[in-house]
C-alpha positions in Angstrom: -10.0 9.9 5.9 -6.6 10.9 6.5 -3.9 9.8 8.4 -0.5 10.4 9.2 2.8 8.8 10.9 4.8 5.8 9.8 3.1 2.3 8.6 3.1 0.2 11.8 1.9 -2.8 10.3 0.3 -4.0 6.9 -2.8 -6.3 7.2 -4.6 -7.8 4.2 -3.6 -7.4 0.7 -6.2 -7.9 -1.9 -7.3 -6.9 -5.3 -9.3 -4.0 -6.1 -12.2 -3.6 -8.0 -12.1 -4.1 -11.8 -11.4 -0.4 -13.3 -14.1 0.4 -15.7 -11.9 2.0 -18.5 -8.7 0.8 -19.8 -6.8 3.8 -18.7 -7.1 3.4 -15.4 -4.5 1.3 -13.4 -5.4 -2.0 -11.8 -5.3 -1.7 -8.2 -4.6 -3.3 -4.9 -6.2 -2.3 -1.7 -3.7 -2.9 1.5 -4.9 -2.4 5.1 -2.0 -0.3 7.2 -2.1 0.5 10.5 -0.5 4.0 11.6 0.0 6.3 14.7 -3.2 7.8 14.2 -5.4 5.1 12.9 -5.8 4.4 16.7 -5.1 0.4 16.3 -7.6 0.1 13.3 -6.4 -0.8 10.0 -7.5 1.7 7.1 -7.6 0.4 3.8 -5.4 2.2 1.1 -5.6 1.9 -2.4 -2.5 1.6 -4.4 -2.2 1.0 -8.4 -0.3 -2.7 -9.0 2.7 -0.9 -10.8 3.1 1.6 -8.3 3.3 -1.5 -5.7 5.9 -3.6 -7.9 7.7 -0.2 -7.9 7.8 -0.2 -4.2 8.8 -3.4 -4.0 11.6 -3.1 -6.0 12.9 -0.1 -4.6 12.3 -1.2 -0.8 14.5 -4.7 -1.2 17.3 -2.1 -2.8 16.9 0.3 0.1 16.8 -2.5 2.6 19.8 -4.6 1.1 21.9 -1.4 1.4 21.3 -1.4 5.3 22.4 -4.8 6.3 
């Protein structure tokens, strides 16, 4: 499934399946809603290390706007 536009809402966040190999990153499943998902939440998989990086960068960005 493809979708576009900004994320409008975040739903549930849960741990993804355990990777079969050590090289695969551990992932989180994040439910998101965008203008093109017709009001429904869709699941987006994000690596845990990328999620942590996103939290840090969002926090830094939001601090400068306040």
